[in-house]
Steps between C-alpha positions, in 0.01 A plus 500: 500500500209700643394598151492138377160331531473200725428255219801622306722477808394138546592418138836675535589302812412174324710598197801587711469174687481304176806682363711414799373143490616461139827673580600194690451291191645733227856607555698770321548488119808318361632621161715323243628604156570266209556553126234374260542188283674297775506127426260260674635379836721808546560607865326821614542509882512281810162569658566290808806706584352838405175438690668333799319171455608146564529301178313207657209724592439583133376150434330460839316830480405447136674806364354625175555793264204717401568739210272802490342594165749308292608160381708295740851527357682386818496206735633413851744209534383365839812285533742794481274797578602668173280709276563382140376589150216276389448653155690761296388855581453749217494848647325645194206259535458571875540878499332631186568864584833662421595535867849441629381302802312173471400295807347162563315496833451170684436362847669209677229340715576265790238314703490376863515782596416711197770741396515711187821646357472768229758474220559741215710376208636773277548388138793687349509560126766351269566596139309213339299703249633680191344827380222445245354752257124493461552546124789326333476725194411868508412685178536877473412723206701825508486769237829604346403859589510422874750723680781361714413475869155355439416227755306181441367280780604136492348200670704440815619161619379331819695286746322281756792543737521794743761722648845473351386210283247717316572694180802723541557655157433486123737490203431589133691358205735741327325765288600848387137609483356376832586463869299425814412690814449289814267630773427367848146489638394573854494126576854460367399345167692599185336651192664572166429751221641495148656835409570616142855628492549576128317611189324215317511463125271233356680509166822408678372258765133395485493243783696487827530173692601546865538262795395613848651301789379506862749389770420430867730557799539138605828311526547375240275745316219379272376677188216506248478656153237650271522609137414854396413547132478863394343585165598845376199669340557698184439874458511689174850638536641411156411678177484306169823507298540443124801304378615812312371856482497523119406226252562508123317255276450456125170418333437433135255707306175336409530274804174321564276608783588307814869478413695509825748784500648423842406402855595730783612344824505695823567341839383586853678344800183513709245219511127458459311800373805715567677311219210490250577749221282695258655639178363820341594789272590833661379837374820537297389227253315646198150388412611393150761272645242349734275438195774305319627300798318325782638440849378208714460641854572166667781345292663816360481359148509761220325394176429654163142632491485714186666520158864604517638677195870579481442786255264671751709462817836343556485475884268524801558580870301356789535607865381214721462466875466185717300557819443248781165433671608590853296722733742780424598401145850554372600517134796477261546651153673422170506621138451273198618613155359303204691524172307406183691284249430536128404169332401359166125506484467214251609139550647292217286217361589140405291271274542121463446349154542148362539331841571130559367407845678160522817328375642149535819483697697364201447804272811629332679822589372795291134394498267802476270548800332837444512832308484810722432863404570807721390867487486825707273800434757735649760670281870557518693309763176423684375320187808286444441151645706191583362144527659247741428167670492458876792295631636488148822344620323183622218458247567281195348768272618811321351801316611576146399829337349426160393850398420839650268439794492118452687226687514118467527283813707186426621190691865558593584187707378139515186457711453246779150451635629313806690814604235760414159392370351845449641846435332826588686733264466868585562739211603839635482807274665819634530847353798732538321772691620638831388313693425225245158343479459128441228247430502125551332222305508139617514199266436151642685225314437135591768236429364163384660176621686234300636171635860610551562383857553144617365397842743519791500305827577682822803273537671256269552226758243384756584272791196333655514282812240224525451276802487132407171307532320800354141440386459467122373821347662721764578857392877550504531863394367755255730610221408821325653670200440855385445629148486879462300472176122540482196285426579170326870593494485492882297180551743230622484121490730286720651161400733248658779430256512123459789315656529131587655368823535121513243463221259727688377822341492820705135545406424178692661640813393864487222706352472875440187703454541653152313813598646610834824298533399302811734200525360175647651164599323206330643230727622440851877533524728282709821658620668162516432450127504850350705785640444775242372588152627757251288611205395807300170685473414710196274808491364588151288797402212494249642752256573445133761371481503380865798574723610287792750463781580230753629459852667216687319333789691298758275285720673385820331219692531543877535202727225399741542258786307218334750213538545297815858417602607150390725300733758321284747395768480269683307348210199286571194379318175688539376465859788276613726540802873564473711277723842596632735286713768651725719350774405573858852614567450799273649819639321830549466692172502190281325549163208259491334605175455797272159599368504672161189649343455687174230745396412566137419863582762776501655748740324519838236251392778242450697574818448189713547471875469191718328441832441207732130422496516191725789347694516213747767664716562874446822485705664245272491659153520849347405623154668786313214703356703614198699197377277221641778322690384274783768460768516348845498747786640252751622142527255209532439354844378155596158651575448631148277281280668322214269663250425867459238655275534849348254686278668780305302774322653699213330838450557760231505875564198587288179664612322285596777249549476140372666201663586132470591246769723198528506241777841362601532191716840484672619166634804465725742205514776426742781522241533654156482262205576550135239434234496486130403841365397416150178691491323311233551144645270374779672500839515186707327573829598165647856616552378733773330204672820289490696785642257537786536129570878537515465793736270306737746208512788745558341626825623187676865564440644834395811349347301244306267775376794704372645199320167404343439864391841518330439170322152606383635830364782318316254252353264778384787691344614195310151407380398853382426491126652754270260784421370500148347779302144399432320639206139550579266493204240776491229241541647378830566837656156524655547168677823629650331817618219309671735323744365517857813626678869553462741442786828682477795534735641852504816585690639803319402863520265626233573847371276773627257631242172684486299390199349779298462338157512158328853566375620570855349176623670273249831669548470466880398135469792432272748650749346324800489149353840505331672615822355200683655256255183408317284630220130446445339406172146636516242678298271647768161651438583855396240777510327556171708714271830474689660265247811399697644153575823360640691206360796349684718191540572351847841581642711201609651473844835335435800696373541269201150592372539875523569537132162345413299760692394831362316804637132555452401714207219759492292495187203690366236315307423684183 
């Protein structure tokens, strides 16, 4: 202390005093350890218990947490005194260095009085990071001359985790040429080297694909992979090899310069310049031989360079080497022996005389085409010649020897220009030398056309579908015939062969373009009037004499939904209302009426369905959409009105659909009454009024009402006139049709039916009306073109009159 200056001693005393003053505020350090990545709100420690504090004092003394040099990842629960995780902690983001220990330092500060508690929170590592290679693909170029044991450094993997969770080892995919050597650095990190374990041969295996895997020591362990692509570099370790050591080849004497004798082919398993070959003569090849034959240094092609004479030399030997272009070139050798073949030095000659360059195809067999002479300046067997035709077995010509050295070429078979229009006849003259020499001469013979082929259609019968209501002048199809002849013999004209249908000529219905065969419709067709047409079309050429052929055309008219359904039952005049009367005591399911509609179209366009368009009470009646039956769905009550109004729509199944409607007025009476059902006689409406009067009077006394009702029925039965068959003149039929309404009483079941055609309607109507004990004499308005009507005689009611009744008959108006 004596050596310390006074000023310094004063400062030291103040410092010591300050230290002890703060010691009262800062207590000893409290340490905790937690793993990283704990969830938010996780419990760390109970600070109140560990620091000996009262939980209530935490709030009163305004306890707070001050984290030193870091983000505040924790928080104090002042209600429980617990230290909890506020945000997930990532150890690798807090401690960047690869140290095993990682601490978060913080202070717990209390006021009134001030107290500071030092806390250190150790963040322990977990295995949450997999090893990662800095390079996913590593390329190595290794020469095939590299010796085993050579090492190659590889990019190591990194793992953000530490300790046992860091990289533990490496694995290499299976390979008989490579393995790995793992080394450990001073800091414990793992490094890996690639070691060559076998001799490489590029010609056997040029590229090696390996997978390097890094595995850490965590539980469970994590891994990362990288690809190693090794390209084996070539060295010049393979000498060129010829396909055979000795070649023997023949060459004719007097071969022209440039004639290829042969092409040598040597191979080298190396690549690049080590496989590029150069061909050359060795010192063992004579200079004379090199003067007669040339050798291409790049392709190895041997050609004739000089004049080769068999009498001077019968064979030649060439010693040839193939050398690669490597740094240390390697070479291969072979011997080529060329044998010279003796030939005729003079070619035979052929001369054409008296040639006809063209013939008509109708010439007769034996017609002379040309006179040919042959000669050869050689002598002996080399001067003897033979003349022949190419493809003699298929040509319609032959050669006939007329004299020594002269031949006649004649027609041997009938000619047909449509099969072959021109012949290129090759005359081949060959001597008998060894080997023989030959010469060719070509004669072109043109065959002239005659009109010997009739036109032909692609098919004999054409079926054409045409939609009705087509516009006049519409193109139906294009008919084309083919004539193999030429010029005017090939020019075709098309006609419609006249045929009358119902005093109408086909030419008034259809038209055909005489030049190209386009067939047109001249009128608009109606499916309901015309269903199809059958006629013939003729194609005629312009030859002399002309030839012709014909085909059959079947025009089928397709139906279009152009007819609106026509409601024929219950019948009513145009725009009138149909009235029906039923008793109020009618049971559920009682048949009130049946709507029947017909459609002049066909198939789906004529399939009619029925729907209720308007109805006074939807709970009282139902309509069958297929047979048009209207039935009661329940019994009448005293609240139901006495009159009901129904509007029925009949729709076909066409696209778009067409429809018609009928309005039915249904009146209810207290009791059923019988009425005269003769359709053609006017009905007396007053009888319904009298009946109503009787019913009103009967309300006073039930017994009197029953008696009066029985008497009225008996009186009506007795007074009913016998039904008579009424013949309606044609002039009066329209007046019958224009009647305002028809009231009918129906009490029997009408047979189910779905109307598809006019025939089906009349048959259904016939069954329905005859089952009810009455028949209807009508001629309703039938769609244009239908042509059907029904005639019938009323059926009597009494048994004695049964023999006078007869069933309705279905007729077709012709």
